[in-house]
N, C-alpha and C positions, 0 to 999 in steps of 0.2 A: 751288862757288857762294859760299863764305864767304871764300875767299882774295882778297887785294887784286889790283887790275889789274896791278900791277908783276910779280906772280908769273906771270900768264898771258902778259905781254909777253916775259919771259925764256923761258917755256916754249915758245912758238912760234918762238923763235930757235934752238932745238935742231934737229939734223938730223932729217929725216923718219923715218929708221930708228929713232932713239931714241924719237921720239913714238909710233911704232907699237908698239915693245916696251913702253913705259910704259902705253899704252892696254890692251894685252893683259894685262899684269901686273895692272892695276887691275880689269879684267873678271874675271879668275880669282879675284882677292881678293874681289870682290863676290859671286861665286857661292859661294865658301867661307863667307862670312858668312851668306848666305842659307840654305845647307844647315845650318850650325851653329844659327842662330836657330830654324829649323823643327824641328830635332832636340830642342833644349831645350824648345820648346813641347809637342812630342809626349810627351817623357819626363815633364814635369810634369802633363800631362793624365791620366796613369795613376796619379799619386800625390796630387795636390791638385786637388780639383774647384773650378771657378769657382762652381758653384752652392752648395756647402757652405761654403767658406772663401774668399770673393772677395778680401778685403783681404790675407790671408796670401798668396794666390796672386799678387796684383799685386806685392807687395813682393819675394817670392822670385823671380818671373819677371824683374823688372827687375834684381835683383842678378845673377842668372845671365847675363842678356844682356850686362850691362856687363863682368862678369868674362870672358865668352867673347870679347867684342870686344878687351879688353885682352890676353888670351892670344894672339889672332891678331896683334895689333900687335907684341907681343914676338917672336913667331915671324918676322914680316915684317922687323923691325929686325935680328934675328939673321942672317937670310938676306942682308939688305942689307950688313951689316958683312962677311960672308964673301965675297959676290960683288960688292960695290960697286965694287971696283977694275976689274973686267972689264966690268960692265954698269952704266954710270952714266947713268941716265935722268932724273935730277933736274936742274932748271934752277938756275942760280946765284941767290943772294940769298935762300935759305930760312933763316929765323932761328928762334928759339925760339917766337915768337908763331905763325908759320905751322905749325910742328910741333905746337903745342898745338891749333890749329884743325883740323889733319888728324886728330888723335886724337879730338877732339870730334865731328867729322863722321862718323868710323867708328862711334863709339858711337851717335850719333843714327841712323845708317843701320840698325844692328842693332835698335835700339828701334822704328824705323819698321816694319821687317819684322815684328817680333813683334806690334806693334799691329795691323797689317793682318791677320796670320794669326789673331790672337785674335778680331778682329771677324768674320772669316769663320767661325771655329769657333762663336762665340756665335750668329751669325745662322743657321747650319745647325741648331744645337740648338733655336733658337726655332722654326724652320720645322717641325722634327720634332715638337716639343712641341705646336705648333698643330695639326698634322695628326693626332696621336694624340688630342688633345682633341676634334677634330671627329669622329673615328671613334668615340670614346667616347660623344659626344652622339648620334650616329646609332644606335649599339648600344642606348643607353638608350631612345631613342625607339622602336626596334624592339621591345625588351622590354616597353615600356609598351603598345604596340599589341597585342603578343601577349597580355599580361595582360588587356587589355580584351576581346580576342576569346575568351579562355578563360572569362572571367567571363560574357560573353554566352552562350557555349555552355552553361555551367552553368545559367544562367537558363532557357535553352531546354529543358534536361533537366528542370528543376523543373516547367515548365508545358507540357510536351509534350502537345498535345491527343490525339495518336494513342495515347500511353501511357494516358491517362485513358479515352479512348473504348473502346479494346480491352478493358481490364480491366472497365469498367462493363458492357460487352456480355456478357462471360463471366459476370460476377456475376449479372446479371438471369436468365440461363439456369440457373445453378446454383441460385438461390433457388427456381425453379419445379420443378427436378428433385430437389434434395436440400438441405433447409433447413440441416442441420448443416454440410454442406460449404460451402454459401453463407456461413454464419456464419464459418467458418474462413478462407474466401477474403477476406471483408471485413476480418477482423483482420489478415491478412498484407498486404493491399493498403494498409491504414492504416499499418502499420509501414514499408512501402517508401516511401510518399509522405511520411511524417513524416521519415524518414531523408534523403530528397532535399531537403526544405525546410530542415532544420536543418544538415546537414553539407556540402552541395554547395559552399558558399563557403569552407570551411576549406581550409587548405593541406595538412594532414596529419591522419590519423586512425589509430588502432591497427588492426592486421590483425584483432585479435579483434572489434572493432566492425564492421569491414567484412564479416567472415564471418557475424555475426548478421544483418546486412542481407541477405547472400547467401542465407541459409536462407529468409527470407521471399520474396525475389525468385524463387528457384527453385521455391517452392511455386506462385507465380502462373504461371510458365512451364509447369510440368508439367501443371497443370490447364487451361491455355489451349491448349497444343500437343498434349496427349495423350502417347502413348508414342513420339513421333518423335525424342526427344532423351534422351540419358543423360548425367548429370553425375557425375563421380567427383572427390571432394574429399579430399585427403590432405595436411594441413598439419601440420608438426612443431610440437609444443607449445612448443618453445623459441623459435619465430618469432612467436608470437602478440602479443608486446608491441612488435614492430617496427612502423614506421609506413609508411603508404602514402597517396597522394592519394585522397580519398574518391571513390566511384562508379567507381573503376578497374575493378573486377570486372564491374560492369554493362556498361560500355562494351566490355570484351573479349568478354563473352558475346554481347552484341548484335551485335558484329562477326562472330562465328562463325555466328550464326543468320541473319544478313542475306544471307550469300553462299553458304549451303549448304542442301541439302534436308533436311527432317525427315520421315522415313518410318518407320512402325512396323516394317516388314519389314527395313529397313536404317537403324537410327537413327543420328543424329549423336552421336558420342561426344566429350564435352568433359571434359578432365582438368585439374584445378586442384590444383597441389601446390607445395611449396617444395623448394629444393635446398640443397646445402652452401655455395653462394656467396651466401647471403642474398638469393635472388631468388624472386619469385613467378612461377610458370610456368603459363600457360594454353595448352593444346594441344588442337586439335580435328582430327578426321579430315576429309578433303576429300571433299565430296559436292557438286560444283558444280551450281548451278542451270542449267537449259537456257537460260533467258533471264536473263542477268546483269543485276542492278539497276544503275542509274546510281550510280557511286561518288562520294561527296563527301569521304570521308576524314576527316570531322569527329571521329569517335570516337578513332581513333589519333592524329590531330593534337592533340586535346585532351590526351591522355596525354603525348605527346612534348613538348608545349609546357609542361605543368606541371613535368615533370622538368627541362626547360631552365631554367626560372626557379628551381627549387630548387637546381640545380647539384650534385646528388648522384647521379651515375651517369646512364646513358642506357639506355632500354629497347632490347632487341635483337629482331629478327624473323628467324625461320628458316622456310623453306618447302621442303618436299620434294614428291615426287609424291603422297604419301598424307596428309601432315599439314601443318598450319600452326601455328606455335608463336611465342608472344610471351613474353619474359622481362622483368619489370620489377623494378628494384632495391627491396629492402626497406631502409628507412632506420632507423638506430639512434635510439633515444630521445634527445631533446635534454635535457641535464641543466640 
């Protein structure tokens, strides 16, 4: 394109066979330049990032592309000097200026390839970054929605009318039957409700505090349900300062009692203990109800959701023919 018309006039005066050979040689040469330019770009992508050092990358890439083109020109010139006598495909009238234009066109061809490849590389990276940003925004929105649902569930636990009604009904009966027991029931009911009001919105609380709440909560259950359930608590002293989302034990116990029978002849056994993997384990025997209640999954969903937000381990569920076990991670104190 940059050679004068006189060059092309002489060019097309050559025999058709020589024009064909010249075209083939130029095509092969262009393919070699293309491969070399793409190789230089790929090699530099591994060593110098466009995002971190854009100016340095631009200068080094331009330099390498020019040097690569000059190297190929030297190789082509050497081959021409060796085989030029047998395969002469150049038209007459090529001078120094035309030779300079040819070298310049080859360099510009290499830089053009590099520019197009770099543009494609940067565009692909931009698309990838945009997609990841969109995925991050969606994930953040999902987490925000999950946090809102968990907070709403916590509020429902605080103001659960069934919890209040059931315990007030038991309390009124106990006061008529045994005033001392009624007084103790009132004290423990106040402890449980105070704990729900104060701690349900907290992210974490010590296992020690959760177990104090558990004592009061189990007192209410044992006096409300009679001897239909047995609770075995065995927590290692060294685990008491580890952290846990508040109300976790209440949710796990409620889950066990909701889906199982509580009979004095065959009581529901709920074991609460810690293991060597810094996990709190709640395991209950399986005594399925004849009529299964409608499952909402809110209790377990609440626990799984809070651990998802905390990003510190995931609760695991194990079910056999005789037991249902849930293991929740105990979180180390944040210094």
